[in-house]
PDB file of N, CA, C and O in Angstrom:
ATOM      1  N   MET A   1       0.699  -1.114   0.071  1.00  0.00           N
ATOM      2  CA  MET A   1      -0.061   0.047   0.198  1.00  0.00           C
ATOM      3  C   MET A   1       0.844   1.034   0.148  1.00  0.00           C
ATOM      4  O   MET A   1       1.885   0.946   0.800  1.00  0.00           O
ATOM      5  N   SER A   2       0.515   2.309  -0.779  1.00  0.00           N
ATOM      6  CA  SER A   2       1.454   3.468  -1.132  1.00  0.00           C
ATOM      7  C   SER A   2       0.457   4.343  -0.274  1.00  0.00           C
ATOM      8  O   SER A   2      -0.582   4.004   0.291  1.00  0.00           O
ATOM      9  N   ILE A   3       1.084   5.568  -0.345  1.00  0.00           N
ATOM     10  CA  ILE A   3       0.139   7.103   0.256  1.00  0.00           C
ATOM     11  C   ILE A   3       0.366   8.069  -0.873  1.00  0.00           C
ATOM     12  O   ILE A   3       1.492   8.222  -1.346  1.00  0.00           O
ATOM     13  N   ASP A   4      -0.450   8.578  -1.213  1.00  0.00           N
ATOM     14  CA  ASP A   4      -0.155   9.562  -2.045  1.00  0.00           C
ATOM     15  C   ASP A   4      -0.428  10.853  -1.463  1.00  0.00           C
ATOM     16  O   ASP A   4      -1.019  10.976  -0.390  1.00  0.00           O
ATOM     17  N   LYS A   5       0.157  12.189  -2.425  1.00  0.00           N
ATOM     18  CA  LYS A   5       0.889  12.950  -1.455  1.00  0.00           C
ATOM     19  C   LYS A   5      -0.493  13.893  -0.793  1.00  0.00           C
ATOM     20  O   LYS A   5      -0.247  14.538   0.226  1.00  0.00           O
ATOM     21  N   GLN A   6      -1.544  13.947  -1.218  1.00  0.00           N
ATOM     22  CA  GLN A   6      -3.107  14.027  -0.573  1.00  0.00           C
ATOM     23  C   GLN A   6      -3.560  13.509   0.240  1.00  0.00           C
ATOM     24  O   GLN A   6      -4.669  13.868   0.637  1.00  0.00           O
ATOM     25  N   ASP A   7      -2.956  12.558   0.763  1.00  0.00           N
ATOM     26  CA  ASP A   7      -3.148  11.674   2.024  1.00  0.00           C
ATOM     27  C   ASP A   7      -2.338  12.432   2.802  1.00  0.00           C
ATOM     28  O   ASP A   7      -2.929  13.089   3.659  1.00  0.00           O
ATOM     29  N   VAL A   8      -0.759  12.569   2.741  1.00  0.00           N
ATOM     30  CA  VAL A   8      -0.412  13.221   3.383  1.00  0.00           C
ATOM     31  C   VAL A   8      -0.649  14.508   3.951  1.00  0.00           C
ATOM     32  O   VAL A   8      -0.641  14.841   5.136  1.00  0.00           O
ATOM     33  N   GLN A   9      -0.939  15.428   2.542  1.00  0.00           N
ATOM     34  CA  GLN A   9      -1.511  16.527   3.486  1.00  0.00           C
ATOM     35  C   GLN A   9      -2.885  16.489   4.445  1.00  0.00           C
ATOM     36  O   GLN A   9      -3.185  17.197   5.407  1.00  0.00           O
ATOM     37  N   LYS A  10      -3.643  15.317   3.765  1.00  0.00           N
ATOM     38  CA  LYS A  10      -4.688  15.448   4.674  1.00  0.00           C
ATOM     39  C   LYS A  10      -4.498  15.327   6.127  1.00  0.00           C
ATOM     40  O   LYS A  10      -4.974  15.995   7.045  1.00  0.00           O
ATOM     41  N   ILE A  11      -3.516  14.099   6.125  1.00  0.00           N
ATOM     42  CA  ILE A  11      -2.795  13.459   7.689  1.00  0.00           C
ATOM     43  C   ILE A  11      -2.276  14.800   8.256  1.00  0.00           C
ATOM     44  O   ILE A  11      -2.668  15.031   9.400  1.00  0.00           O
ATOM     45  N   ALA A  12      -1.442  15.770   7.670  1.00  0.00           N
ATOM     46  CA  ALA A  12      -1.085  16.750   8.399  1.00  0.00           C
ATOM     47  C   ALA A  12      -1.864  17.734   8.638  1.00  0.00           C
ATOM     48  O   ALA A  12      -1.297  18.627   9.267  1.00  0.00           O
ATOM     49  N   HIS A  13      -3.416  18.019   8.280  1.00  0.00           N
ATOM     50  CA  HIS A  13      -3.997  19.013   8.143  1.00  0.00           C
ATOM     51  C   HIS A  13      -4.893  18.432   9.548  1.00  0.00           C
ATOM     52  O   HIS A  13      -5.275  19.271  10.363  1.00  0.00           O
ATOM     53  N   LEU A  14      -5.180  17.052   9.759  1.00  0.00           N
ATOM     54  CA  LEU A  14      -5.819  16.336  11.113  1.00  0.00           C
ATOM     55  C   LEU A  14      -4.644  16.707  12.076  1.00  0.00           C
ATOM     56  O   LEU A  14      -4.884  17.043  13.236  1.00  0.00           O
ATOM     57  N   ALA A  15      -3.539  16.652  11.648  1.00  0.00           N
ATOM     58  CA  ALA A  15      -2.554  16.535  13.305  1.00  0.00           C
ATOM     59  C   ALA A  15      -2.575  18.152  13.341  1.00  0.00           C
ATOM     60  O   ALA A  15      -2.224  18.629  14.421  1.00  0.00           O
ATOM     61  N   ARG A  16      -2.864  18.893  12.517  1.00  0.00           N
ATOM     62  CA  ARG A  16      -2.832  20.469  12.820  1.00  0.00           C
ATOM     63  C   ARG A  16      -1.193  20.793  12.499  1.00  0.00           C
ATOM     64  O   ARG A  16      -0.543  21.596  13.168  1.00  0.00           O
ATOM     65  N   LEU A  17      -0.694  20.093  11.458  1.00  0.00           N
ATOM     66  CA  LEU A  17       0.811  20.536  11.289  1.00  0.00           C
ATOM     67  C   LEU A  17       1.215  21.088  10.020  1.00  0.00           C
ATOM     68  O   LEU A  17       0.669  20.719   8.980  1.00  0.00           O
ATOM     69  N   ALA A  18       2.284  22.084  10.040  1.00  0.00           N
ATOM     70  CA  ALA A  18       2.265  22.919   9.010  1.00  0.00           C
ATOM     71  C   ALA A  18       3.428  22.085   8.068  1.00  0.00           C
ATOM     72  O   ALA A  18       4.489  21.665   8.531  1.00  0.00           O
ATOM     73  N   LEU A  19       2.880  21.902   6.277  1.00  0.00           N
ATOM     74  CA  LEU A  19       4.046  21.094   5.905  1.00  0.00           C
ATOM     75  C   LEU A  19       4.326  21.970   4.469  1.00  0.00           C
ATOM     76  O   LEU A  19       3.644  22.607   3.667  1.00  0.00           O
ATOM     77  N   THR A  20       5.302  21.720   4.592  1.00  0.00           N
ATOM     78  CA  THR A  20       5.384  22.430   3.017  1.00  0.00           C
ATOM     79  C   THR A  20       5.646  21.096   2.116  1.00  0.00           C
ATOM     80  O   THR A  20       5.755  19.924   2.475  1.00  0.00           O
ATOM     81  N   GLU A  21       5.730  21.864   0.424  1.00  0.00           N
ATOM     82  CA  GLU A  21       5.647  20.529  -0.504  1.00  0.00           C
ATOM     83  C   GLU A  21       6.814  20.014  -0.424  1.00  0.00           C
ATOM     84  O   GLU A  21       6.744  18.980  -1.089  1.00  0.00           O
ATOM     85  N   GLU A  22       7.850  20.118  -0.006  1.00  0.00           N
ATOM     86  CA  GLU A  22       9.264  19.278   0.046  1.00  0.00           C
ATOM     87  C   GLU A  22       9.208  18.397   1.263  1.00  0.00           C
ATOM     88  O   GLU A  22       9.702  17.270   1.303  1.00  0.00           O
ATOM     89  N   GLY A  23       8.421  19.125   2.490  1.00  0.00           N
ATOM     90  CA  GLY A  23       8.108  17.670   3.575  1.00  0.00           C
ATOM     91  C   GLY A  23       7.255  16.747   3.077  1.00  0.00           C
ATOM     92  O   GLY A  23       7.361  15.544   3.314  1.00  0.00           O
ATOM     93  N   ALA A  24       6.236  17.338   2.256  1.00  0.00           N
ATOM     94  CA  ALA A  24       5.287  16.306   1.810  1.00  0.00           C
ATOM     95  C   ALA A  24       5.689  15.286   1.126  1.00  0.00           C
ATOM     96  O   ALA A  24       5.261  14.182   1.461  1.00  0.00           O
ATOM     97  N   ASP A  25       6.649  15.398  -0.050  1.00  0.00           N
ATOM     98  CA  ASP A  25       7.302  14.625  -0.626  1.00  0.00           C
ATOM     99  C   ASP A  25       7.819  13.602   0.404  1.00  0.00           C
ATOM    100  O   ASP A  25       7.415  12.442   0.481  1.00  0.00           O
ATOM    101  N   GLN A  26       8.538  14.033   1.002  1.00  0.00           N
ATOM    102  CA  GLN A  26       9.475  13.142   2.260  1.00  0.00           C
ATOM    103  C   GLN A  26       8.571  12.412   2.999  1.00  0.00           C
ATOM    104  O   GLN A  26       8.659  11.184   3.014  1.00  0.00           O
ATOM    105  N   TYR A  27       7.846  12.903   3.521  1.00  0.00           N
ATOM    106  CA  TYR A  27       6.676  11.947   4.552  1.00  0.00           C
ATOM    107  C   TYR A  27       5.814  10.986   3.413  1.00  0.00           C
ATOM    108  O   TYR A  27       5.396   9.849   3.633  1.00  0.00           O
ATOM    109  N   GLN A  28       5.681  11.677   2.274  1.00  0.00           N
ATOM    110  CA  GLN A  28       4.898  10.487   1.470  1.00  0.00           C
ATOM    111  C   GLN A  28       5.877   9.307   1.214  1.00  0.00           C
ATOM    112  O   GLN A  28       5.506   8.180   1.543  1.00  0.00           O
ATOM    113  N   HIS A  29       7.000   9.470   0.697  1.00  0.00           N
ATOM    114  CA  HIS A  29       7.565   8.449   0.745  1.00  0.00           C
ATOM    115  C   HIS A  29       8.192   7.482   2.385  1.00  0.00           C
ATOM    116  O   HIS A  29       8.477   6.284   2.383  1.00  0.00           O
ATOM    117  N   SER A  30       8.253   8.195   3.340  1.00  0.00           N
ATOM    118  CA  SER A  30       8.599   7.424   4.811  1.00  0.00           C
ATOM    119  C   SER A  30       7.502   7.126   5.031  1.00  0.00           C
ATOM    120  O   SER A  30       7.535   5.971   5.456  1.00  0.00           O
ATOM    121  N   LEU A  31       6.174   7.603   4.986  1.00  0.00           N
ATOM    122  CA  LEU A  31       5.123   6.524   5.236  1.00  0.00           C
ATOM    123  C   LEU A  31       4.460   5.631   4.239  1.00  0.00           C
ATOM    124  O   LEU A  31       3.409   5.122   4.631  1.00  0.00           O
ATOM    125  N   SER A  32       4.812   5.369   3.166  1.00  0.00           N
ATOM    126  CA  SER A  32       4.750   4.481   1.964  1.00  0.00           C
ATOM    127  C   SER A  32       5.697   3.321   2.502  1.00  0.00           C
ATOM    128  O   SER A  32       5.221   2.199   2.670  1.00  0.00           O
ATOM    129  N   SER A  33       7.181   3.614   2.803  1.00  0.00           N
ATOM    130  CA  SER A  33       8.065   2.868   3.223  1.00  0.00           C
ATOM    131  C   SER A  33       7.932   2.229   4.614  1.00  0.00           C
ATOM    132  O   SER A  33       8.765   1.408   4.997  1.00  0.00           O
ATOM    133  N   VAL A  34       6.849   2.614   5.397  1.00  0.00           N
ATOM    134  CA  VAL A  34       6.528   1.945   6.819  1.00  0.00           C
ATOM    135  C   VAL A  34       5.173   1.348   6.659  1.00  0.00           C
ATOM    136  O   VAL A  34       4.843   0.580   7.562  1.00  0.00           O
ATOM    137  N   LEU A  35       4.438   1.516   5.825  1.00  0.00           N
ATOM    138  CA  LEU A  35       3.061   1.021   5.538  1.00  0.00           C
ATOM    139  C   LEU A  35       3.740  -0.201   4.601  1.00  0.00           C
ATOM    140  O   LEU A  35       3.349  -1.309   4.968  1.00  0.00           O
ATOM    141  N   ALA A  36       4.592  -0.227   3.569  1.00  0.00           N
ATOM    142  CA  ALA A  36       4.887  -1.377   3.215  1.00  0.00           C
ATOM    143  C   ALA A  36       5.700  -2.333   3.916  1.00  0.00           C
ATOM    144  O   ALA A  36       5.692  -3.519   3.589  1.00  0.00           O
ATOM    145  N   LEU A  37       6.455  -1.856   4.936  1.00  0.00           N
ATOM    146  CA  LEU A  37       7.074  -2.821   6.143  1.00  0.00           C
ATOM    147  C   LEU A  37       5.852  -3.345   6.591  1.00  0.00           C
ATOM    148  O   LEU A  37       5.763  -4.546   6.335  1.00  0.00           O
ATOM    149  N   VAL A  38       4.598  -2.735   7.335  1.00  0.00           N
ATOM    150  CA  VAL A  38       3.491  -3.241   7.891  1.00  0.00           C
ATOM    151  C   VAL A  38       3.064  -4.404   6.771  1.00  0.00           C
ATOM    152  O   VAL A  38       3.148  -5.616   6.968  1.00  0.00           O
ATOM    153  N   GLU A  39       2.702  -3.915   5.841  1.00  0.00           N
ATOM    154  CA  GLU A  39       2.335  -5.322   4.525  1.00  0.00           C
ATOM    155  C   GLU A  39       3.170  -6.491   4.978  1.00  0.00           C
ATOM    156  O   GLU A  39       2.666  -7.568   5.296  1.00  0.00           O
ATOM    157  N   GLN A  40       4.717  -6.197   5.002  1.00  0.00           N
ATOM    158  CA  GLN A  40       5.539  -7.326   5.021  1.00  0.00           C
ATOM    159  C   GLN A  40       5.133  -8.407   6.180  1.00  0.00           C
ATOM    160  O   GLN A  40       4.926  -9.618   6.110  1.00  0.00           O
ATOM    161  N   MET A  41       5.109  -7.649   7.080  1.00  0.00           N
ATOM    162  CA  MET A  41       5.325  -8.495   8.415  1.00  0.00           C
ATOM    163  C   MET A  41       3.963  -9.084   8.556  1.00  0.00           C
ATOM    164  O   MET A  41       3.911 -10.165   9.143  1.00  0.00           O
ATOM    165  N   GLN A  42       2.645  -8.466   8.038  1.00  0.00           N
ATOM    166  CA  GLN A  42       1.329  -9.194   8.046  1.00  0.00           C
ATOM    167  C   GLN A  42       1.304 -10.377   7.509  1.00  0.00           C
ATOM    168  O   GLN A  42       0.533 -11.235   7.938  1.00  0.00           O
ATOM    169  N   SER A  43       2.403 -10.673   6.175  1.00  0.00           N
ATOM    170  CA  SER A  43       2.533 -11.803   5.636  1.00  0.00           C
ATOM    171  C   SER A  43       2.981 -12.910   6.089  1.00  0.00           C
ATOM    172  O   SER A  43       2.857 -13.990   5.511  1.00  0.00           O
ATOM    173  N   VAL A  44       3.668 -12.685   7.408  1.00  0.00           N
ATOM    174  CA  VAL A  44       4.176 -13.474   8.086  1.00  0.00           C
ATOM    175  C   VAL A  44       3.352 -14.737   8.784  1.00  0.00           C
ATOM    176  O   VAL A  44       2.545 -14.400   9.651  1.00  0.00           O
ATOM    177  N   ASN A  45       3.481 -16.272   8.475  1.00  0.00           N
ATOM    178  CA  ASN A  45       2.744 -17.158   9.164  1.00  0.00           C
ATOM    179  C   ASN A  45       2.783 -17.265  10.545  1.00  0.00           C
ATOM    180  O   ASN A  45       3.462 -18.225  10.909  1.00  0.00           O
ATOM    181  N   THR A  46       2.233 -16.538  11.546  1.00  0.00           N
ATOM    182  CA  THR A  46       2.449 -16.909  13.001  1.00  0.00           C
ATOM    183  C   THR A  46       1.395 -17.763  13.601  1.00  0.00           C
ATOM    184  O   THR A  46       0.978 -17.340  14.679  1.00  0.00           O
ATOM    185  N   ASP A  47       1.005 -18.568  13.282  1.00  0.00           N
ATOM    186  CA  ASP A  47       0.159 -19.757  13.380  1.00  0.00           C
ATOM    187  C   ASP A  47       0.808 -20.354  14.518  1.00  0.00           C
ATOM    188  O   ASP A  47       2.036 -20.362  14.432  1.00  0.00           O
ATOM    189  N   GLY A  48       0.276 -20.893  15.636  1.00  0.00           N
ATOM    190  CA  GLY A  48       0.879 -21.568  16.429  1.00  0.00           C
ATOM    191  C   GLY A  48       2.327 -20.639  17.185  1.00  0.00           C
ATOM    192  O   GLY A  48       3.316 -21.244  17.598  1.00  0.00           O
ATOM    193  N   VAL A  49       2.225 -19.497  17.233  1.00  0.00           N
ATOM    194  CA  VAL A  49       3.176 -18.811  17.731  1.00  0.00           C
ATOM    195  C   VAL A  49       2.265 -18.180  19.269  1.00  0.00           C
ATOM    196  O   VAL A  49       1.124 -17.743  19.113  1.00  0.00           O
ATOM    197  N   GLU A  50       2.721 -18.194  20.281  1.00  0.00           N
ATOM    198  CA  GLU A  50       2.421 -17.744  21.190  1.00  0.00           C
ATOM    199  C   GLU A  50       3.175 -16.399  21.774  1.00  0.00           C
ATOM    200  O   GLU A  50       4.371 -16.434  22.061  1.00  0.00           O
ATOM    201  N   PRO A  51       2.578 -15.514  21.886  1.00  0.00           N
ATOM    202  CA  PRO A  51       3.143 -14.276  22.459  1.00  0.00           C
ATOM    203  C   PRO A  51       3.997 -14.118  23.505  1.00  0.00           C
ATOM    204  O   PRO A  51       3.842 -14.649  24.605  1.00  0.00           O
ATOM    205  N   LEU A  52       4.852 -13.436  23.210  1.00  0.00           N
ATOM    206  CA  LEU A  52       5.842 -13.319  24.586  1.00  0.00           C
ATOM    207  C   LEU A  52       5.681 -12.055  25.265  1.00  0.00           C
ATOM    208  O   LEU A  52       5.240 -10.999  24.811  1.00  0.00           O
ATOM    209  N   SER A  53       6.144 -12.351  26.531  1.00  0.00           N
ATOM    210  CA  SER A  53       5.954 -11.135  27.252  1.00  0.00           C
ATOM    211  C   SER A  53       7.410 -10.953  27.766  1.00  0.00           C
ATOM    212  O   SER A  53       7.723  -9.897  28.315  1.00  0.00           O
ATOM    213  N   ASN A  54       8.220 -11.862  27.615  1.00  0.00           N
ATOM    214  CA  ASN A  54       9.827 -11.433  27.551  1.00  0.00           C
ATOM    215  C   ASN A  54      10.659 -12.071  26.687  1.00  0.00           C
ATOM    216  O   ASN A  54      10.736 -13.295  26.800  1.00  0.00           O
ATOM    217  N   PRO A  55      11.272 -11.548  25.886  1.00  0.00           N
ATOM    218  CA  PRO A  55      11.842 -12.262  24.701  1.00  0.00           C
ATOM    219  C   PRO A  55      12.746 -13.000  25.022  1.00  0.00           C
ATOM    220  O   PRO A  55      13.209 -13.673  24.101  1.00  0.00           O
ATOM    221  N   LEU A  56      13.285 -13.162  26.245  1.00  0.00           N
ATOM    222  CA  LEU A  56      14.673 -13.769  26.760  1.00  0.00           C
ATOM    223  C   LEU A  56      13.894 -15.181  27.778  1.00  0.00           C
ATOM    224  O   LEU A  56      14.686 -16.047  28.149  1.00  0.00           O
ATOM    225  N   GLU A  57      12.920 -15.290  28.039  1.00  0.00           N
ATOM    226  CA  GLU A  57      12.616 -16.378  28.721  1.00  0.00           C
ATOM    227  C   GLU A  57      13.084 -16.266  30.203  1.00  0.00           C
ATOM    228  O   GLU A  57      13.743 -17.154  30.744  1.00  0.00           O
ATOM    229  N   MET A  58      12.727 -15.196  30.780  1.00  0.00           N
ATOM    230  CA  MET A  58      13.552 -15.266  31.958  1.00  0.00           C
ATOM    231  C   MET A  58      12.296 -14.902  33.130  1.00  0.00           C
ATOM    232  O   MET A  58      11.201 -14.721  32.596  1.00  0.00           O
ATOM    233  N   THR A  59      12.307 -14.824  34.046  1.00  0.00           N
ATOM    234  CA  THR A  59      11.223 -14.820  35.204  1.00  0.00           C
ATOM    235  C   THR A  59      11.788 -13.438  36.284  1.00  0.00           C
ATOM    236  O   THR A  59      12.899 -13.213  36.763  1.00  0.00           O
ATOM    237  N   GLN A  60      10.728 -12.830  36.369  1.00  0.00           N
ATOM    238  CA  GLN A  60      11.467 -11.576  37.030  1.00  0.00           C
ATOM    239  C   GLN A  60      11.450 -11.863  38.320  1.00  0.00           C
ATOM    240  O   GLN A  60      10.596 -12.605  38.805  1.00  0.00           O
ATOM    241  N   ARG A  61      12.778 -11.074  39.285  1.00  0.00           N
ATOM    242  CA  ARG A  61      13.181 -11.483  40.274  1.00  0.00           C
ATOM    243  C   ARG A  61      12.000 -10.356  41.328  1.00  0.00           C
ATOM    244  O   ARG A  61      11.885  -9.142  41.159  1.00  0.00           O
ATOM    245  N   LEU A  62      11.478 -10.939  42.061  1.00  0.00           N
ATOM    246  CA  LEU A  62      10.392 -10.312  43.290  1.00  0.00           C
ATOM    247  C   LEU A  62      11.233 -10.047  44.700  1.00  0.00           C
ATOM    248  O   LEU A  62      12.018 -10.841  45.219  1.00  0.00           O
ATOM    249  N   ARG A  63      10.873  -8.745  45.182  1.00  0.00           N
ATOM    250  CA  ARG A  63      11.221  -9.113  46.251  1.00  0.00           C
ATOM    251  C   ARG A  63      10.630  -9.458  47.268  1.00  0.00           C
ATOM    252  O   ARG A  63       9.491  -9.755  46.909  1.00  0.00           O
ATOM    253  N   ASP A  64      10.761  -9.634  48.641  1.00  0.00           N
ATOM    254  CA  ASP A  64      10.162 -10.101  49.372  1.00  0.00           C
ATOM    255  C   ASP A  64       9.222  -9.017  49.700  1.00  0.00           C
ATOM    256  O   ASP A  64       9.510  -7.820  49.692  1.00  0.00           O
ATOM    257  N   ASP A  65       7.862  -9.622  50.042  1.00  0.00           N
ATOM    258  CA  ASP A  65       7.106  -8.221  50.444  1.00  0.00           C
ATOM    259  C   ASP A  65       7.018  -8.404  52.177  1.00  0.00           C
ATOM    260  O   ASP A  65       6.446  -9.268  52.843  1.00  0.00           O
ATOM    261  N   ILE A  66       7.831  -7.220  52.594  1.00  0.00           N
ATOM    262  CA  ILE A  66       7.912  -7.033  53.716  1.00  0.00           C
ATOM    263  C   ILE A  66       8.016  -5.396  54.331  1.00  0.00           C
ATOM    264  O   ILE A  66       8.787  -4.629  53.753  1.00  0.00           O
ATOM    265  N   VAL A  67       7.561  -5.116  55.004  1.00  0.00           N
ATOM    266  CA  VAL A  67       7.421  -3.829  55.756  1.00  0.00           C
ATOM    267  C   VAL A  67       9.266  -3.273  56.085  1.00  0.00           C
ATOM    268  O   VAL A  67      10.126  -3.717  56.846  1.00  0.00           O
ATOM    269  N   THR A  68       9.260  -2.365  55.297  1.00  0.00           N
ATOM    270  CA  THR A  68      10.825  -1.457  56.107  1.00  0.00           C
ATOM    271  C   THR A  68      10.449  -0.014  56.279  1.00  0.00           C
ATOM    272  O   THR A  68      11.315   0.851  56.145  1.00  0.00           O
ATOM    273  N   GLU A  69       9.215   0.292  56.565  1.00  0.00           N
ATOM    274  CA  GLU A  69       9.055   1.321  56.916  1.00  0.00           C
ATOM    275  C   GLU A  69       8.253   1.695  58.179  1.00  0.00           C
ATOM    276  O   GLU A  69       7.421   0.804  58.352  1.00  0.00           O
ATOM    277  N   GLU A  70       8.171   2.481  58.972  1.00  0.00           N
ATOM    278  CA  GLU A  70       7.209   2.675  59.946  1.00  0.00           C
ATOM    279  C   GLU A  70       5.786   3.369  59.808  1.00  0.00           C
ATOM    280  O   GLU A  70       5.785   4.500  59.321  1.00  0.00           O
ATOM    281  N   ASN A  71       4.585   2.810  60.184  1.00  0.00           N
ATOM    282  CA  ASN A  71       3.740   3.915  59.764  1.00  0.00           C
ATOM    283  C   ASN A  71       3.660   5.039  60.465  1.00  0.00           C
ATOM    284  O   ASN A  71       3.447   5.214  61.665  1.00  0.00           O
ATOM    285  N   ARG A  72       3.900   5.969  59.379  1.00  0.00           N
ATOM    286  CA  ARG A  72       3.702   7.318  59.593  1.00  0.00           C
ATOM    287  C   ARG A  72       2.344   8.221  59.167  1.00  0.00           C
ATOM    288  O   ARG A  72       2.436   9.441  59.034  1.00  0.00           O
ATOM    289  N   ARG A  73       1.234   7.593  58.991  1.00  0.00           N
ATOM    290  CA  ARG A  73       0.346   8.288  58.710  1.00  0.00           C
ATOM    291  C   ARG A  73      -0.009   9.180  59.643  1.00  0.00           C
ATOM    292  O   ARG A  73      -0.104  10.264  59.067  1.00  0.00           O
ATOM    293  N   ASP A  74      -0.253   9.294  60.776  1.00  0.00           N
ATOM    294  CA  ASP A  74      -0.634  10.176  61.847  1.00  0.00           C
ATOM    295  C   ASP A  74      -0.064  11.501  61.500  1.00  0.00           C
ATOM    296  O   ASP A  74      -0.693  12.553  61.393  1.00  0.00           O
ATOM    297  N   ALA A  75       1.616  11.252  61.286  1.00  0.00           N
ATOM    298  CA  ALA A  75       2.554  12.321  61.148  1.00  0.00           C
ATOM    299  C   ALA A  75       2.011  13.106  59.899  1.00  0.00           C
ATOM    300  O   ALA A  75       1.971  14.334  59.811  1.00  0.00           O
ATOM    301  N   PHE A  76       1.550  12.096  58.834  1.00  0.00           N
ATOM    302  CA  PHE A  76       1.434  12.989  57.638  1.00  0.00           C
ATOM    303  C   PHE A  76       0.087  13.782  58.002  1.00  0.00           C
ATOM    304  O   PHE A  76       0.083  15.012  58.062  1.00  0.00           O
ATOM    305  N   LEU A  77      -1.218  12.893  58.274  1.00  0.00           N
ATOM    306  CA  LEU A  77      -2.430  13.482  58.374  1.00  0.00           C
ATOM    307  C   LEU A  77      -2.397  14.804  59.077  1.00  0.00           C
ATOM    308  O   LEU A  77      -3.112  15.731  58.697  1.00  0.00           O
ATOM    309  N   ALA A  78      -1.241  14.953  60.520  1.00  0.00           N
ATOM    310  CA  ALA A  78      -0.986  16.244  61.147  1.00  0.00           C
ATOM    311  C   ALA A  78      -0.675  17.546  60.378  1.00  0.00           C
ATOM    312  O   ALA A  78      -0.825  18.685  60.821  1.00  0.00           O
ATOM    313  N   ASN A  79      -0.208  17.189  59.127  1.00  0.00           N
ATOM    314  CA  ASN A  79       0.139  18.275  58.676  1.00  0.00           C
ATOM    315  C   ASN A  79      -0.928  19.069  57.344  1.00  0.00           C
ATOM    316  O   ASN A  79      -0.707  20.052  56.636  1.00  0.00           O
ATOM    317  N   ALA A  80      -1.937  18.274  57.410  1.00  0.00           N
ATOM    318  CA  ALA A  80      -3.216  18.396  56.431  1.00  0.00           C
ATOM    319  C   ALA A  80      -4.121  19.668  57.090  1.00  0.00           C
ATOM    320  O   ALA A  80      -4.094  19.871  58.303  1.00  0.00           O
ATOM    321  N   PRO A  81      -4.853  20.428  56.249  1.00  0.00           N
ATOM    322  CA  PRO A  81      -5.821  21.155  57.095  1.00  0.00           C
ATOM    323  C   PRO A  81      -7.117  20.709  57.558  1.00  0.00           C
ATOM    324  O   PRO A  81      -7.801  21.165  58.474  1.00  0.00           O
ATOM    325  N   GLN A  82      -7.391  19.543  56.611  1.00  0.00           N
ATOM    326  CA  GLN A  82      -8.661  18.656  57.433  1.00  0.00           C
ATOM    327  C   GLN A  82      -8.655  17.422  56.990  1.00  0.00           C
ATOM    328  O   GLN A  82      -8.515  17.138  55.800  1.00  0.00           O
ATOM    329  N   THR A  83      -8.811  16.573  57.935  1.00  0.00           N
ATOM    330  CA  THR A  83      -8.876  15.146  57.752  1.00  0.00           C
ATOM    331  C   THR A  83     -10.315  14.627  58.515  1.00  0.00           C
ATOM    332  O   THR A  83     -11.119  15.432  58.983  1.00  0.00           O
ATOM    333  N   GLU A  84     -10.480  13.332  58.555  1.00  0.00           N
ATOM    334  CA  GLU A  84     -11.667  12.523  59.014  1.00  0.00           C
ATOM    335  C   GLU A  84     -11.678  11.156  58.674  1.00  0.00           C
ATOM    336  O   GLU A  84     -11.673  10.728  57.520  1.00  0.00           O
ATOM    337  N   ALA A  85     -11.693  10.479  59.707  1.00  0.00           N
ATOM    338  CA  ALA A  85     -11.288   8.919  59.912  1.00  0.00           C
ATOM    339  C   ALA A  85     -10.203   8.538  59.319  1.00  0.00           C
ATOM    340  O   ALA A  85     -10.297   7.556  58.583  1.00  0.00           O
ATOM    341  N   GLY A  86      -8.983   9.154  59.463  1.00  0.00           N
ATOM    342  CA  GLY A  86      -7.702   8.850  58.848  1.00  0.00           C
ATOM    343  C   GLY A  86      -7.521   9.463  57.271  1.00  0.00           C
ATOM    344  O   GLY A  86      -6.551   9.083  56.615  1.00  0.00           O
ATOM    345  N   LEU A  87      -8.398  10.332  56.746  1.00  0.00           N
ATOM    346  CA  LEU A  87      -8.358  10.620  55.396  1.00  0.00           C
ATOM    347  C   LEU A  87      -8.406  12.034  55.332  1.00  0.00           C
ATOM    348  O   LEU A  87      -9.095  12.895  55.880  1.00  0.00           O
ATOM    349  N   PHE A  88      -7.408  12.032  54.441  1.00  0.00           N
ATOM    350  CA  PHE A  88      -7.405  13.888  53.667  1.00  0.00           C
ATOM    351  C   PHE A  88      -8.997  14.220  53.027  1.00  0.00           C
ATOM    352  O   PHE A  88      -9.773  13.641  52.266  1.00  0.00           O
ATOM    353  N   LEU A  89      -8.990  15.257  53.660  1.00  0.00           N
ATOM    354  CA  LEU A  89     -10.698  16.286  52.850  1.00  0.00           C
ATOM    355  C   LEU A  89     -10.140  17.334  52.151  1.00  0.00           C
ATOM    356  O   LEU A  89      -9.536  18.317  52.582  1.00  0.00           O
ATOM    357  N   VAL A  90     -10.420  16.999  50.983  1.00  0.00           N
ATOM    358  CA  VAL A  90     -10.125  18.115  49.611  1.00  0.00           C
ATOM    359  C   VAL A  90     -11.207  18.768  49.460  1.00  0.00           C
ATOM    360  O   VAL A  90     -12.206  18.266  49.975  1.00  0.00           O
ATOM    361  N   PRO A  91     -11.357  20.040  48.740  1.00  0.00           N
ATOM    362  CA  PRO A  91     -12.445  20.546  48.430  1.00  0.00           C
ATOM    363  C   PRO A  91     -13.328  19.956  46.991  1.00  0.00           C
ATOM    364  O   PRO A  91     -12.661  19.549  46.040  1.00  0.00           O
ATOM    365  N   LYS A  92     -14.157  19.951  46.952  1.00  0.00           N
ATOM    366  CA  LYS A  92     -15.014  19.248  45.789  1.00  0.00           C
ATOM    367  C   LYS A  92     -14.405  20.378  44.278  1.00  0.00           C
ATOM    368  O   LYS A  92     -14.423  21.596  44.099  1.00  0.00           O
ATOM    369  N   VAL A  93     -13.960  19.301  43.514  1.00  0.00           N
ATOM    370  CA  VAL A  93     -13.748  19.962  42.275  1.00  0.00           C
ATOM    371  C   VAL A  93     -14.931  20.111  40.913  1.00  0.00           C
ATOM    372  O   VAL A  93     -15.197  20.965  40.067  1.00  0.00           O
ATOM    373  N   ILE A  94     -15.474  18.608  41.324  1.00  0.00           N
ATOM    374  CA  ILE A  94     -16.478  18.734  40.061  1.00  0.00           C
ATOM    375  C   ILE A  94     -17.712  18.450  40.682  1.00  0.00           C
ATOM    376  O   ILE A  94     -18.038  17.750  41.641  1.00  0.00           O
ATOM    377  N   ASP A  95     -18.226  19.069  40.003  1.00  0.00           N
ATOM    378  CA  ASP A  95     -20.294  19.187  40.491  1.00  0.00           C
ATOM    379  C   ASP A  95     -20.680  18.116  40.195  1.00  0.00           C
ATOM    380  O   ASP A  95     -21.865  17.823  40.347  1.00  0.00           O
TER     381      ASP A  95
END
């Protein structure tokens, strides 16, 4: 699939981009190359290929879920202008 200069100008207009004639020619070539690559990639048979979450097939190391700091909620709430039942009260923003 190739893209023509009118398509490039329409895309530039929709994206609110100022585009010169020389720029339109360059973008036409670049976008056509990208679309050709996408078409080439779509032609690859991927039947039976499972999606990868990590190409290295490694497991992520997770740290132990242990508390490393003391609870300072009361100290933080003491700095707030208004609190109620352990929560910060803020002005209503949306009606």
